[in-house]
C-alpha positions as semicolon CSV with decimal commas, in nm:
position;residue;x (nm);y (nm);z (nm)
1;M;-0,035;-0,033;-0,016
2;T;0,161;0,350;-0,049
3;T;0,176;0,623;0,159
4;Q;-0,088;0,829;-0,008
5;Q;-0,337;0,524;0,012
6;K;-0,249;0,503;0,378
7;L;-0,300;0,876;0,419
8;Q;-0,644;0,802;0,289
9;A;-0,754;0,490;0,477
10;N;-0,664;0,654;0,768
11;L;-0,893;0,994;0,720
12;I;-1,180;0,741;0,625
13;Y;-1,115;0,553;0,956
14;L;-1,132;0,867;1,124
15;I;-1,459;0,989;0,972
16;L;-1,635;0,680;1,022
17;T;-1,484;0,675;1,416
18;S;-1,669;1,022;1,428
19;L;-1,984;0,942;1,307
20;F;-1,992;0,651;1,536
21;V;-1,894;0,833;1,864
22;A;-2,160;1,124;1,742
23;S;-2,457;0,873;1,658
24;L;-2,362;0,688;2,005
25;I;-2,362;1,031;2,225
26;T;-2,702;1,161;2,033
27;S;-2,880;0,862;2,105
28;N;-2,802;0,871;2,456
29;L;-2,926;1,228;2,480
30;I;-3,233;1,196;2,291
31;F;-3,356;0,867;2,464
32;Q;-3,664;1,025;2,654
33;K;-3,870;1,114;2,318
34;F;-4,092;0,817;2,215
35;F;-4,285;0,824;1,866
36;Y;-4,459;0,554;1,675
37;W;-4,349;0,442;1,326
38;Y;-4,577;0,208;1,191
39;P;-4,944;0,275;1,008
40;F;-5,139;-0,015;1,158
41;D;-5,249;0,029;1,588
42;I;-5,095;-0,290;1,694
43;T;-5,062;-0,380;2,060
44;I;-4,856;-0,612;2,184
45;F;-4,777;-0,706;2,586
46;D;-4,983;-0,386;2,627
47;T;-4,765;-0,160;2,436
48;R;-4,836;-0,013;2,064
49;L;-4,601;-0,210;1,838
50;F;-4,305;-0,035;1,691
51;E;-4,328;0,248;1,951
52;I;-3,963;0,322;2,018
53;S;-3,725;0,600;2,131
54;V;-3,577;0,848;1,881
55;G;-3,298;0,735;2,046
56;L;-3,277;0,411;1,850
57;L;-3,279;0,593;1,538
58;P;-2,887;0,683;1,501
59;Y;-2,780;0,382;1,720
60;P;-2,798;0,106;1,443
61;I;-2,576;0,327;1,243
62;T;-2,318;0,235;1,524
63;F;-2,346;-0,151;1,394
64;L;-2,332;-0,091;1,021
65;I;-2,011;0,129;1,097
66;T;-1,863;-0,146;1,272
67;D;-1,939;-0,385;1,022
68;I;-1,739;-0,187;0,797
69;I;-1,429;-0,104;1,039
70;S;-1,430;-0,500;1,103
71;E;-1,454;-0,588;0,757
72;I;-1,207;-0,325;0,616
73;Y;-0,964;-0,229;0,885
74;G;-0,991;-0,541;1,099
75;K;-1,127;-0,666;1,459
76;T;-0,816;-0,465;1,641
77;K;-0,948;-0,110;1,504
78;A;-1,315;-0,215;1,550
79;N;-1,241;-0,253;1,909
80;Q;-1,036;0,041;1,929
81;M;-1,345;0,259;1,783
82;V;-1,551;0,088;2,050
83;V;-1,323;0,182;2,362
84;A;-1,286;0,562;2,210
85;G;-1,720;0,531;2,190
86;V;-1,660;0,443;2,563
87;F;-1,480;0,717;2,673
88;A;-1,681;0,982;2,461
89;S;-1,976;0,849;2,661
90;I;-1,792;0,919;2,993
91;F;-1,698;1,211;2,913
92;S;-2,067;1,373;2,795
93;L;-2,245;1,178;3,094
94;A;-1,953;1,424;3,323
95;I;-2,027;1,732;3,114
96;I;-2,387;1,709;3,162
97;Y;-2,368;1,638;3,509
98;V;-2,166;1,954;3,583
99;S;-2,406;2,142;3,364
100;Q;-2,689;2,019;3,566
101;H;-2,560;2,174;3,900
102;A;-2,462;2,520;3,736
103;P;-2,756;2,801;3,807
104;S;-2,906;2,900;3,539
105;T;-2,985;3,279;3,524
106;Q;-3,332;3,501;3,541
107;W;-3,329;3,527;3,138
108;S;-3,239;3,224;3,021
109;K;-3,451;3,061;2,804
110;V;-3,374;2,715;2,989
111;N;-3,469;2,749;3,307
112;D;-3,295;2,439;3,598
113;A;-3,605;2,324;3,575
114;T;-3,647;2,264;3,210
115;F;-3,274;2,124;3,206
116;T;-3,317;1,866;3,482
117;H;-3,625;1,733;3,313
118;V;-3,490;1,726;2,999
119;F;-3,152;1,583;3,032
120;G;-3,185;1,496;3,426
121;A;-3,222;1,123;3,353
122;A;-2,914;1,107;3,070
123;P;-2,669;0,994;3,337
124;I;-2,830;0,738;3,402
125;A;-2,935;0,631;3,029
126;V;-2,537;0,687;2,976
127;F;-2,423;0,473;3,185
128;A;-2,711;0,214;3,125
129;S;-2,647;0,227;2,733
130;M;-2,262;0,219;2,787
131;L;-2,301;-0,105;2,949
132;A;-2,516;-0,249;2,746
133;Y;-2,318;-0,082;2,449
134;L;-1,960;-0,263;2,569
135;A;-2,157;-0,578;2,568
136;A;-2,358;-0,583;2,265
137;Q;-2,037;-0,412;2,063
138;F;-1,758;-0,651;2,161
139;I;-2,003;-0,956;2,094
140;D;-2,076;-0,799;1,755
141;I;-1,706;-0,763;1,620
142;R;-1,665;-1,153;1,777
143;I;-1,934;-1,281;1,595
144;Y;-1,867;-1,087;1,270
145;H;-1,492;-1,247;1,263
146;F;-1,600;-1,567;1,383
147;W;-1,839;-1,589;1,051
148;K;-1,562;-1,412;0,850
149;S;-1,359;-1,702;0,964
150;Y;-1,576;-1,979;0,927
151;T;-1,676;-1,877;0,559
152;K;-1,331;-1,762;0,464
153;G;-1,445;-1,385;0,384
154;K;-1,745;-1,504;0,159
155;H;-2,106;-1,438;0,254
156;L;-2,063;-1,094;0,397
157;W;-2,447;-1,107;0,461
158;L;-2,426;-1,377;0,684
159;R;-2,163;-1,241;0,897
160;N;-2,308;-0,875;0,899
161;N;-2,696;-0,995;1,015
162;F;-2,593;-1,275;1,238
163;S;-2,402;-1,018;1,428
164;T;-2,622;-0,737;1,437
165;F;-2,910;-0,952;1,487
166;S;-2,706;-1,162;1,798
167;S;-2,573;-0,807;1,941
168;Q;-2,892;-0,552;1,920
169;L;-3,076;-0,850;2,121
170;I;-2,836;-0,827;2,371
171;D;-2,812;-0,471;2,372
172;T;-3,216;-0,433;2,370
173;L;-3,266;-0,669;2,671
174;T;-2,968;-0,506;2,848
175;V;-3,038;-0,128;2,879
176;L;-3,436;-0,182;2,906
177;V;-3,347;-0,404;3,226
178;L;-3,109;-0,132;3,338
179;L;-3,374;0,165;3,256
180;C;-3,615;-0,021;3,428
181;S;-3,469;-0,091;3,732
182;F;-3,408;0,303;3,749
183;N;-3,776;0,374;3,723
184;I;-3,694;0,602;3,393
185;I;-3,954;0,313;3,221
186;E;-4,204;0,136;3,385
187;W;-4,156;-0,221;3,387
188;N;-4,534;-0,292;3,226
189;K;-4,377;-0,160;2,887
190;F;-4,047;-0,377;2,891
191;L;-4,156;-0,661;2,681
192;G;-4,371;-0,457;2,453
193;L;-4,070;-0,222;2,404
194;F;-3,809;-0,499;2,435
195;V;-4,003;-0,689;2,083
196;S;-4,069;-0,330;1,934
197;G;-3,698;-0,208;1,975
198;V;-3,532;-0,566;1,854
199;L;-3,779;-0,632;1,554
200;F;-3,728;-0,222;1,475
201;K;-3,309;-0,315;1,477
202;V;-3,346;-0,650;1,311
203;I;-3,564;-0,467;1,009
204;I;-3,282;-0,197;0,993
205;A;-2,983;-0,434;0,980
206;I;-3,174;-0,619;0,682
207;L;-3,188;-0,265;0,485
208;D;-2,841;-0,179;0,580
209;T;-2,688;-0,516;0,404
210;P;-2,694;-0,354;0,048
211;L;-2,543;-0,068;0,189
212;L;-2,247;-0,235;0,331
213;Y;-2,198;-0,435;0,049
214;I;-2,190;-0,099;-0,172
215;T;-1,930;0,007;0,117
216;V;-1,747;-0,246;0,112
217;Y;-1,735;-0,283;-0,276
218;L;-1,575;0,077;-0,290
219;F;-1,341;0,034;-0,032
220;R;-1,216;-0,309;-0,206
221;K;-1,219;-0,115;-0,530
222;K;-0,992;0,161;-0,380
223;F;-0,709;-0,017;-0,223
224;N;-0,726;-0,295;-0,400
225;L;-0,803;-0,574;-0,175
226;K;-0,943;-0,899;-0,257
227;P;-1,249;-1,038;-0,074
228;G;-1,212;-1,076;0,284
229;E;-0,869;-0,936;0,255
230;E;-0,797;-0,625;0,544
231;I;-0,624;-0,333;0,525
232;P;-0,288;-0,397;0,642
233;N;-0,080;-0,201;0,923
234;F;-0,224;0,134;0,784
235;D;-0,080;0,331;1,087
236;N;0,278;0,261;0,964
């Protein structure tokens, strides 16, 4: 690989990591708003099906980016990106905590009560999401590379969907248990939100498979990679 290609690979990795971290933190900050995205009124476990948090909208992006990084840059770079997301989440939690204790002025359009109402549960949500995210992302990467090795780099759709389905199931279960335990969400909504969340993430995972194929194809063409081949030592 030429020096120019290494620089380009490094820049693309930084951009993807930035999108990954931004999506993760945003999903933690906006999670308290729920919406209904299905045209038919279906109730399951006393909760409307597909009545989900807007925080789920950017979250599948993180798993798509994880699979892209895993496929092109390898397991080590994918794990490094996950760790970066953890530190960013902790840092955002600290900023929110300090901001809550900073008294607002009389002319501030957002007073203390409003700020606490909107962001008061954010530190707990970030903590819960971070625990779920850690477990899910590392499992996603491990399963992805297991299937990549098992299929000898073939059947991209298989490792993409198997890894995402498994990790999203764990992520949804973990974060809902923690949020219900902290009384942020009522337990009677647990099963309905769990089913809706998992179905939503599975559908998105299936829909983003063509996007993954296109992205991987463009990477392989640009960096002259064979199917299943990763960019070697692009930092050096």
